[in-house]
C-alpha atoms as a printed R data frame, in Angstrom:
    type eleno elety resid chain resno       x       y       z
1   ATOM     1    CA   MET     A     1  -9.252 -14.160  -9.936
2   ATOM     2    CA   THR     A     2  -8.458 -17.574 -11.354
3   ATOM     3    CA   GLY     A     3  -7.822 -20.865  -9.683
4   ATOM     4    CA   ALA     A     4  -9.415 -20.310  -6.256
5   ATOM     5    CA   ALA     A     5 -12.806 -21.718  -7.253
6   ATOM     6    CA   ALA     A     6 -11.198 -25.065  -8.075
7   ATOM     7    CA   TYR     A     7 -10.543 -25.866  -4.408
8   ATOM     8    CA   GLY     A     8 -12.839 -28.013  -2.320
9   ATOM     9    CA   GLU     A     9 -10.485 -27.518   0.623
10  ATOM    10    CA   ALA     A    10  -7.934 -24.928   1.659
11  ATOM    11    CA   PRO     A    11  -4.664 -24.985  -0.312
12  ATOM    12    CA   ALA     A    12  -1.776 -26.317   1.752
13  ATOM    13    CA   ARG     A    13   1.201 -24.901  -0.186
14  ATOM    14    CA   VAL     A    14   0.777 -21.205  -1.001
15  ATOM    15    CA   VAL     A    15   3.402 -19.000  -2.640
16  ATOM    16    CA   SER     A    16   3.132 -15.210  -2.912
17  ATOM    17    CA   MET     A    17   4.932 -13.249  -5.652
18  ATOM    18    CA   ASN     A    18   3.882  -9.689  -4.789
19  ATOM    19    CA   VAL     A    19   4.684  -7.483  -1.795
20  ATOM    20    CA   CYS     A    20   1.015  -6.641  -1.216
21  ATOM    21    CA   THR     A    21  -0.236 -10.226  -1.449
22  ATOM    22    CA   ASP     A    22   2.706 -11.145   0.817
23  ATOM    23    CA   GLN     A    23   1.249  -9.014   3.593
24  ATOM    24    CA   LEU     A    24  -2.361 -10.055   3.063
25  ATOM    25    CA   ALA     A    25  -1.304 -13.697   3.088
26  ATOM    26    CA   MET     A    26   0.707 -13.285   6.289
27  ATOM    27    CA   LEU     A    27  -2.321 -11.673   7.926
28  ATOM    28    CA   LEU     A    28  -4.721 -14.417   6.852
29  ATOM    29    CA   ALA     A    29  -2.900 -17.707   6.270
30  ATOM    30    CA   ALA     A    30  -3.122 -20.554   8.743
31  ATOM    31    CA   ASP     A    31   0.049 -21.843  10.391
32  ATOM    32    CA   GLY     A    32   2.157 -23.707   7.844
33  ATOM    33    CA   GLN     A    33  -0.087 -22.775   4.922
34  ATOM    34    CA   LEU     A    34   2.113 -20.022   3.479
35  ATOM    35    CA   LEU     A    35   5.279 -21.438   1.931
36  ATOM    36    CA   SER     A    36   7.157 -18.500   0.387
37  ATOM    37    CA   LEU     A    37   7.096 -14.725  -0.143
38  ATOM    38    CA   SER     A    38   8.393 -12.288  -2.747
39  ATOM    39    CA   PRO     A    39  11.811 -10.588  -2.472
40  ATOM    40    CA   LEU     A    40  10.262  -7.259  -1.413
41  ATOM    41    CA   ALA     A    41   8.561  -8.840   1.589
42  ATOM    42    CA   ILE     A    42  11.680  -8.306   3.717
43  ATOM    43    CA   ASP     A    43  12.449  -4.762   2.497
44  ATOM    44    CA   PRO     A    44  11.551  -2.457   5.428
45  ATOM    45    CA   ARG     A    45  11.211   0.534   3.080
46  ATOM    46    CA   ILE     A    46   8.394  -1.137   1.153
47  ATOM    47    CA   SER     A    47   6.907  -3.906   3.268
48  ATOM    48    CA   GLY     A    48   4.846  -3.121   6.352
49  ATOM    49    CA   MET     A    49   5.578  -6.617   7.685
50  ATOM    50    CA   ALA     A    50   9.285  -6.911   6.882
51  ATOM    51    CA   GLU     A    51  10.191  -8.401  10.264
52  ATOM    52    CA   GLU     A    52   7.418 -11.003  10.133
53  ATOM    53    CA   ALA     A    53   8.461 -11.929   6.584
54  ATOM    54    CA   LYS     A    54  11.890 -13.072   7.766
55  ATOM    55    CA   ALA     A    55  10.275 -16.232   9.094
56  ATOM    56    CA   TYR     A    56   9.430 -17.373   5.541
57  ATOM    57    CA   HIS     A    57  11.368 -18.620   2.532
58  ATOM    58    CA   ILE     A    58  11.947 -15.745   0.079
59  ATOM    59    CA   ASN     A    59  11.522 -16.572  -3.608
60  ATOM    60    CA   SER     A    60  12.896 -14.786  -6.667
61  ATOM    61    CA   ALA     A    61   9.429 -14.325  -8.242
62  ATOM    62    CA   ARG     A    62  10.612 -16.417 -11.197
63  ATOM    63    CA   ALA     A    63   8.404 -19.087 -12.715
64  ATOM    64    CA   GLU     A    64  11.012 -21.865 -12.635
65  ATOM    65    CA   GLU     A    65  11.693 -21.526  -8.907
66  ATOM    66    CA   VAL     A    66   8.047 -21.144  -7.933
67  ATOM    67    CA   TYR     A    67   6.973 -24.132 -10.054
68  ATOM    68    CA   LEU     A    68   9.554 -26.384  -8.395
69  ATOM    69    CA   MET     A    69   8.051 -25.539  -4.998
70  ATOM    70    CA   GLN     A    70   4.944 -27.432  -6.174
71  ATOM    71    CA   PRO     A    71   2.475 -24.845  -4.896
72  ATOM    72    CA   ASP     A    72  -1.231 -25.551  -5.026
73  ATOM    73    CA   LEU     A    73  -1.899 -21.803  -5.092
74  ATOM    74    CA   VAL     A    74   0.113 -18.755  -6.208
75  ATOM    75    CA   LEU     A    75  -0.814 -15.227  -5.168
76  ATOM    76    CA   ALA     A    76   0.207 -12.400  -7.487
77  ATOM    77    CA   GLY     A    77  -0.599  -8.770  -8.124
78  ATOM    78    CA   GLN     A    78  -2.392  -7.495 -11.202
79  ATOM    79    CA   TYR     A    79   0.905  -6.384 -12.743
80  ATOM    80    CA   THR     A    80   3.312  -8.748 -10.971
81  ATOM    81    CA   ALA     A    81   5.996 -10.466 -13.084
82  ATOM    82    CA   ARG     A    82   3.464 -11.082 -15.823
83  ATOM    83    CA   ALA     A    83   5.612 -13.390 -17.931
84  ATOM    84    CA   ALA     A    84   6.348 -15.590 -14.915
85  ATOM    85    CA   VAL     A    85   2.735 -15.687 -13.778
86  ATOM    86    CA   ASP     A    86   1.496 -16.426 -17.307
87  ATOM    87    CA   MET     A    87   3.949 -19.318 -17.518
88  ATOM    88    CA   LEU     A    88   2.793 -20.754 -14.191
89  ATOM    89    CA   GLU     A    89  -0.805 -20.651 -15.394
90  ATOM    90    CA   ARG     A    90   0.171 -22.432 -18.629
91  ATOM    91    CA   LEU     A    91   1.828 -25.099 -16.489
92  ATOM    92    CA   GLY     A    92  -1.445 -25.643 -14.659
93  ATOM    93    CA   VAL     A    93  -0.615 -23.873 -11.403
94  ATOM    94    CA   PRO     A    94  -3.698 -22.168  -9.896
95  ATOM    95    CA   VAL     A    95  -3.101 -18.426  -9.607
96  ATOM    96    CA   VAL     A    96  -4.997 -15.594  -7.924
97  ATOM    97    CA   ARG     A    97  -4.179 -12.193  -9.457
98  ATOM    98    CA   LEU     A    98  -5.225  -9.441  -7.088
99  ATOM    99    CA   LYS     A    99  -6.279  -6.081  -8.515
100 ATOM   100    CA   ALA     A   100  -4.572  -2.955  -7.202
101 ATOM   101    CA   VAL     A   101  -6.379  -1.155  -4.381
102 ATOM   102    CA   GLN     A   102  -7.579   2.331  -5.332
103 ATOM   103    CA   SER     A   103  -9.634   3.241  -2.270
104 ATOM   104    CA   LEU     A   104 -10.107   2.335   1.381
105 ATOM   105    CA   ALA     A   105 -13.350   0.612   0.383
106 ATOM   106    CA   ASP     A   106 -11.318  -1.833  -1.730
107 ATOM   107    CA   ILE     A   107  -9.424  -3.203   1.279
108 ATOM   108    CA   PRO     A   108 -12.302  -5.335   2.663
109 ATOM   109    CA   LEU     A   109 -12.849  -6.674  -0.859
110 ATOM   110    CA   ARG     A   110  -9.234  -7.787  -1.154
111 ATOM   111    CA   LEU     A   111  -9.309  -9.349   2.309
112 ATOM   112    CA   ALA     A   112 -12.390 -11.304   1.271
113 ATOM   113    CA   GLU     A   113 -10.737 -12.464  -1.984
114 ATOM   114    CA   ILE     A   114  -7.576 -13.688  -0.286
115 ATOM   115    CA   GLY     A   115  -9.562 -15.154   2.593
116 ATOM   116    CA   GLU     A   116 -11.694 -17.177   0.175
117 ATOM   117    CA   ALA     A   117  -8.659 -18.329  -1.810
118 ATOM   118    CA   LEU     A   118  -6.909 -19.512   1.361
119 ATOM   119    CA   GLY     A   119 -10.006 -21.071   2.887
120 ATOM   120    CA   GLN     A   120  -9.842 -18.435   5.631
121 ATOM   121    CA   SER     A   121 -13.042 -16.481   4.997
122 ATOM   122    CA   ASP     A   122 -14.017 -16.323   8.685
123 ATOM   123    CA   LYS     A   123 -10.620 -14.894   9.590
124 ATOM   124    CA   ALA     A   124 -10.912 -12.369   6.749
125 ATOM   125    CA   ALA     A   125 -14.339 -11.278   8.004
126 ATOM   126    CA   GLN     A   126 -12.965 -10.772  11.514
127 ATOM   127    CA   LEU     A   127 -10.022  -8.760  10.217
128 ATOM   128    CA   THR     A   128 -12.365  -6.664   8.058
129 ATOM   129    CA   ALA     A   129 -14.635  -5.871  11.005
130 ATOM   130    CA   ARG     A   130 -11.639  -4.784  13.082
131 ATOM   131    CA   PHE     A   131 -10.279  -2.686  10.204
132 ATOM   132    CA   GLU     A   132 -13.576  -0.902   9.647
133 ATOM   133    CA   ALA     A   133 -14.026  -0.202  13.372
134 ATOM   134    CA   ASP     A   134 -10.474   1.135  13.734
135 ATOM   135    CA   LEU     A   135 -10.874   3.289  10.609
136 ATOM   136    CA   ALA     A   136 -14.123   4.759  11.937
137 ATOM   137    CA   ALA     A   137 -12.412   5.593  15.231
138 ATOM   138    CA   LEU     A   138  -9.770   7.619  13.375
139 ATOM   139    CA   GLN     A   139 -12.288   9.793  11.525
140 ATOM   140    CA   PRO     A   140 -12.135  13.470  12.566
141 ATOM   141    CA   ALA     A   141 -15.223  15.075  14.049
142 ATOM   142    CA   GLU     A   142 -17.589  16.907  11.722
143 ATOM   143    CA   GLY     A   143 -16.753  20.566  11.256
144 ATOM   144    CA   VAL     A   144 -13.096  20.134  12.257
145 ATOM   145    CA   ALA     A   145 -10.625  22.266  10.326
146 ATOM   146    CA   ARG     A   146  -9.085  20.374   7.407
147 ATOM   147    CA   PRO     A   147  -5.568  21.619   6.612
148 ATOM   148    CA   ARG     A   148  -4.423  21.356   3.014
149 ATOM   149    CA   VAL     A   149  -1.706  18.835   2.217
150 ATOM   150    CA   ILE     A   150   0.281  17.729  -0.822
151 ATOM   151    CA   HIS     A   151   2.069  14.409  -1.220
152 ATOM   152    CA   TYR     A   152   5.196  15.294  -3.213
153 ATOM   153    CA   GLY     A   153   7.303  12.346  -4.291
154 ATOM   154    CA   ALA     A   154  10.109  11.448  -6.678
155 ATOM   155    CA   ASN     A   155  10.092  13.548  -9.866
156 ATOM   156    CA   GLY     A   156   7.501  15.789  -8.219
157 ATOM   157    CA   TYR     A   157   4.876  13.074  -8.594
158 ATOM   158    CA   THR     A   158   1.653  13.543  -6.658
159 ATOM   159    CA   LEU     A   159  -1.536  11.527  -6.277
160 ATOM   160    CA   GLY     A   160  -5.062  12.874  -6.669
161 ATOM   161    CA   LYS     A   161  -8.582  11.551  -7.087
162 ATOM   162    CA   ASN     A   162  -9.319   7.829  -7.434
163 ATOM   163    CA   THR     A   163  -6.273   6.769  -5.417
164 ATOM   164    CA   LEU     A   164  -5.782   5.053  -2.087
165 ATOM   165    CA   THR     A   165  -3.539   7.944  -1.022
166 ATOM   166    CA   ASP     A   166  -6.339  10.455  -1.581
167 ATOM   167    CA   ASP     A   167  -8.692   8.387   0.575
168 ATOM   168    CA   MET     A   168  -6.082   8.078   3.315
169 ATOM   169    CA   ILE     A   169  -5.462  11.832   3.322
170 ATOM   170    CA   ALA     A   170  -9.199  12.490   3.680
171 ATOM   171    CA   ALA     A   171  -9.535   9.882   6.443
172 ATOM   172    CA   ALA     A   172  -6.782  11.654   8.395
173 ATOM   173    CA   GLY     A   173  -8.707  14.934   8.240
174 ATOM   174    CA   PHE     A   174  -6.811  16.732   5.484
175 ATOM   175    CA   THR     A   175  -7.748  18.163   2.096
176 ATOM   176    CA   ASN     A   176  -5.633  16.801  -0.758
177 ATOM   177    CA   ILE     A   177  -4.391  19.711  -2.875
178 ATOM   178    CA   ALA     A   178  -3.822  17.428  -5.874
179 ATOM   179    CA   SER     A   179  -7.518  16.517  -5.847
180 ATOM   180    CA   GLU     A   180  -8.422  20.197  -5.438
181 ATOM   181    CA   MET     A   181  -6.480  20.859  -8.617
182 ATOM   182    CA   GLY     A   182  -8.334  18.146 -10.496
183 ATOM   183    CA   VAL     A   183  -5.488  15.615 -10.667
184 ATOM   184    CA   MET     A   184  -6.948  12.221 -11.547
185 ATOM   185    CA   TYR     A   185  -4.862   9.302 -10.331
186 ATOM   186    CA   GLY     A   186  -1.309  10.718 -10.468
187 ATOM   187    CA   ALA     A   187   0.730  13.396 -12.215
188 ATOM   188    CA   ALA     A   188   3.981  15.314 -11.921
189 ATOM   189    CA   MET     A   189   3.536  18.719 -10.304
190 ATOM   190    CA   PRO     A   190   6.018  21.477 -11.262
191 ATOM   191    CA   LEU     A   191   7.736  23.259  -8.394
192 ATOM   192    CA   GLU     A   192   6.072  26.514  -9.435
193 ATOM   193    CA   LEU     A   193   2.617  25.002  -9.036
194 ATOM   194    CA   LEU     A   194   3.605  23.516  -5.698
195 ATOM   195    CA   ALA     A   195   4.656  26.958  -4.461
196 ATOM   196    CA   MET     A   196   1.428  28.572  -5.666
197 ATOM   197    CA   SER     A   197  -0.696  25.923  -3.914
198 ATOM   198    CA   ALA     A   198   0.446  27.209  -0.477
199 ATOM   199    CA   PRO     A   199   0.061  23.887   1.381
200 ATOM   200    CA   ASP     A   200  -0.196  23.629   5.149
201 ATOM   201    CA   LEU     A   201   1.832  20.434   4.996
202 ATOM   202    CA   VAL     A   202   4.130  18.817   2.430
203 ATOM   203    CA   ILE     A   203   4.566  15.042   2.665
204 ATOM   204    CA   THR     A   204   7.557  13.315   1.141
205 ATOM   205    CA   SER     A   205   8.836   9.758   1.396
206 ATOM   206    CA   LYS     A   206  12.006   8.823   3.215
207 ATOM   207    CA   LEU     A   207  14.928   8.947   0.816
208 ATOM   208    CA   TYR     A   208  16.727   5.868  -0.440
209 ATOM   209    CA   ALA     A   209  20.479   5.648  -0.063
210 ATOM   210    CA   GLY     A   210  22.445   7.061  -2.975
211 ATOM   211    CA   ALA     A   211  22.009  10.152  -5.121
212 ATOM   212    CA   SER     A   212  18.829   9.756  -7.125
213 ATOM   213    CA   ARG     A   213  17.960  12.749  -9.306
214 ATOM   214    CA   ALA     A   214  14.319  11.687  -9.135
215 ATOM   215    CA   GLU     A   215  14.308  12.048  -5.354
216 ATOM   216    CA   ALA     A   216  16.409  15.204  -5.307
217 ATOM   217    CA   VAL     A   217  13.369  17.343  -6.100
218 ATOM   218    CA   ALA     A   218  11.999  16.683  -2.611
219 ATOM   219    CA   GLN     A   219  15.112  18.400  -1.220
220 ATOM   220    CA   HIS     A   220  14.814  21.426  -3.510
221 ATOM   221    CA   PRO     A   221  14.929  24.824  -1.734
222 ATOM   222    CA   VAL     A   222  11.475  25.645  -3.106
223 ATOM   223    CA   VAL     A   223  10.002  22.611  -1.313
224 ATOM   224    CA   ALA     A   224  11.710  23.620   1.925
225 ATOM   225    CA   ALA     A   225  10.474  27.203   1.562
226 ATOM   226    CA   VAL     A   226   6.886  26.126   0.889
227 ATOM   227    CA   ALA     A   227   6.957  23.789   3.886
228 ATOM   228    CA   ALA     A   228   8.459  26.425   6.239
229 ATOM   229    CA   PRO     A   229   8.749  26.877   9.138
230 ATOM   230    CA   ALA     A   230   9.046  23.081   9.373
231 ATOM   231    CA   GLN     A   231  10.878  20.957   6.849
232 ATOM   232    CA   PRO     A   232   8.822  18.649   4.577
233 ATOM   233    CA   THR     A   233   7.358  15.821   6.643
234 ATOM   234    CA   GLN     A   234   8.769  12.412   5.789
235 ATOM   235    CA   LEU     A   235   6.212   9.705   6.497
236 ATOM   236    CA   THR     A   236   6.773   5.962   6.571
237 ATOM   237    CA   SER     A   237   6.174   4.995   2.945
238 ATOM   238    CA   ARG     A   238   5.820   1.239   3.616
239 ATOM   239    CA   ASP     A   239   2.399   1.841   5.169
240 ATOM   240    CA   TRP     A   240   1.106   3.745   2.113
241 ATOM   241    CA   GLY     A   241   1.898   1.457  -0.798
242 ATOM   242    CA   CYS     A   242  -0.355  -1.582  -0.281
243 ATOM   243    CA   GLY     A   243  -4.073  -1.814   0.342
244 ATOM   244    CA   THR     A   244  -4.005  -3.732   3.616
245 ATOM   245    CA   PRO     A   245  -5.234  -2.933   7.142
246 ATOM   246    CA   LEU     A   246  -1.732  -1.617   7.819
247 ATOM   247    CA   VAL     A   247  -2.742   1.659   6.132
248 ATOM   248    CA   LEU     A   248  -4.322   2.519   9.484
249 ATOM   249    CA   ARG     A   249  -0.828   3.155  10.853
250 ATOM   250    CA   ALA     A   250  -0.202   5.740   8.132
251 ATOM   251    CA   ILE     A   251  -3.588   7.387   8.640
252 ATOM   252    CA   LYS     A   252  -2.973   7.625  12.384
253 ATOM   253    CA   GLU     A   253   0.489   9.097  11.816
254 ATOM   254    CA   LEU     A   254  -0.938  11.706   9.446
255 ATOM   255    CA   ALA     A   255  -3.854  12.476  11.786
256 ATOM   256    CA   GLN     A   256  -1.336  13.280  14.514
257 ATOM   257    CA   LYS     A   257   0.273  15.787  12.144
258 ATOM   258    CA   ARG     A   258  -3.140  17.384  11.591
259 ATOM   259    CA   GLU     A   259  -3.731  17.696  15.317
260 ATOM   260    CA   ALA     A   260  -0.340  19.347  15.760
261 ATOM   261    CA   LEU     A   261  -1.111  21.833  12.970
262 ATOM   262    CA   THR     A   262  -4.566  22.743  14.252
263 ATOM   263    CA   ASP     A   263  -3.297  23.158  17.825
264 ATOM   264    CA   GLN     A   264  -0.788  25.826  16.750
């Protein structure tokens, strides 16, 4: 994190250039403090706060435009528009680059970082306490049956150990098959291996419009057969992508699927 320590008072003109910092900033910023959000902030397929984001100016995530807004703080992701962010730093604009979240335990850390940068540490602490309490309330009882699930995305990509998705699956009371198989971070899983894993539930993301070959694998007959008698479960992907308290919605949705499976 660079730039935040330079402030003796809360920054008054904050610009976000990343869909995840967009949402954290909207959750934590004071009224009038947040000036502009990234283009993905209003995409309901990706942003968990797309409706709320419509109240803000949307930037192009380009250095020239952001610089002309005269921000006293820019929020960016670890890999966000690196050339643009590097240029803003060279021009003397304070920037906070937030690392990607890889576990549920990282979420309070990111809330604290953004809260400190915005001068909203008390608000961040309150939001963290509420997040941790709500997460604890979603935890399944000890000894409850844990069905086996696989998250099967575009190009057959799945996520295993050391990922936020793996933590979310465990918090919802499932066993992640990718982690069982020793997948670290993410990897493509062949259809044959998917079939042999015999999952209790197959999770896919909602399809984008068009005819993407990458997404077509989720509609393959093998996937449908493995997921029988029900079709693969499409969960709301916008609540899975960013490490914010909004992941609780995804965990709750998945926990309801577990309860339905175990009640059968």
